N, C-alpha and C positions, 0 to 999 in steps of 0.2 A: 218793335220800335221803328219809327221811320225818322230819318235824319235828313235835314235839307242838305247837309254838307258833311263830308267825312274827311278827316285830316289824319294822316298816318305818319309815324316815325318808327325808329328801329331801336332794337335792344342793343346793348353794348356788344362789341366783338373785338378780336385781336387784342392789341395793346390798349384799348379804350376801355376805362373802367366805367364810363358812362357813354351815352350816345347823345350829342347835342341836339339831334333831331327830336328825340323824345323828351329830353330835359326842357327844351323850349316850349313843347306842347303842354307839359305839366304845369309850367308858369302861366301859360295863356289861358288854358281851358277853364281856369276858375272865373274868368271874366266873360266867358262866351256863354251864349244862351244854350239850353238844353238840345236845341235842334242842330248844334254842331257837335258831331261825335268824334272822339279821338281814340285811336287804337294804336298799340305797339305791335310791329311786325317782327317776326324772327328774322335773323340774318342768314337766310337759307333760301335760294330761289324757289325751290318747290313748296316748302312750307309757307313762305310768305305769299306765294301765288295762290295756294289752296285757301289760306285764311282771308285774303282780300277778295276772292271770288265768293266766299261764304258771307263776308260782311256786305258785299254789294247786294247780295240776294236778301239778306236779313234786314238791312237798314234802308235799302233802296234810295241812296242819296241822289240829289240833283246834280251835284258836283263832288269831285274828289281831288284832294291835293295830297300827293305823296311827298314827304320830305326825307332827307337822308344826310349823311355825314360824308364829307370828302375832305381829304387833306388840303391844306393851303389856307390863304387868308383872304380868299375872294368868294363871293356868293355865286354859285353856279346855277344858272337857270336852265334846267334840262327840259328840252322841248320835244325830245323824242325818246321812245323806249324801244329797245331791241331785245328780241327774244334770245335769252341765254341758252346755251347748249343743254342745260339741265331741263329746260322746257321744250325741247325740240319735238316731242310727241304732241304738243298742244296744237289744235287747229288754229287757223287764222294767219294774218299777215306776220311776216318776220319782224317788222317794226311798225310802230304807230306814232302818229304825231299828236302831241297834246294840243288841247284847245283851252286857251287861257288868255286873258287880256295882257299879253306879253309886254306891250309897250307901257302899260299902266304899272305893271309890276316893276319894270326897269325904272320908270320915273320916280316911283315911290322909294325904291332903294337908293336912287341918286339924291333924292330929297333928304334922306336920312343919313347920307354920307357913307353908305355901304358900297364898297367896291363890288362890281358884279360883272359877269360875262355870260354870253349865251354859250350854251353847250349842247351839242347833239350826240353825246355818247354818255 
């Protein structure tokens, strides 16, 4: 299967009985075309990394959006990923910058009345 777009969320963890990142995707994916693939990742650095790498090879998406759950009442726009200690054995840079139309995302969130902040962690 080849997907134009891959969107990921996470399974529940800790005190959370559900994970809003996955809950939102379940609601949205019924309206999306088949070329948008959604997958739920485990809440474990190594397992999530391994699954995501497999999905990238399998689906060969043109773009990927990884969503997640964070405490608070503000939408965090994460623009950077840092390699956690659990993945220190992986080759490549210790952090990577995301490529996304950040200004358009901020504008869309503002238009919907969603409080948002840029976050680099």
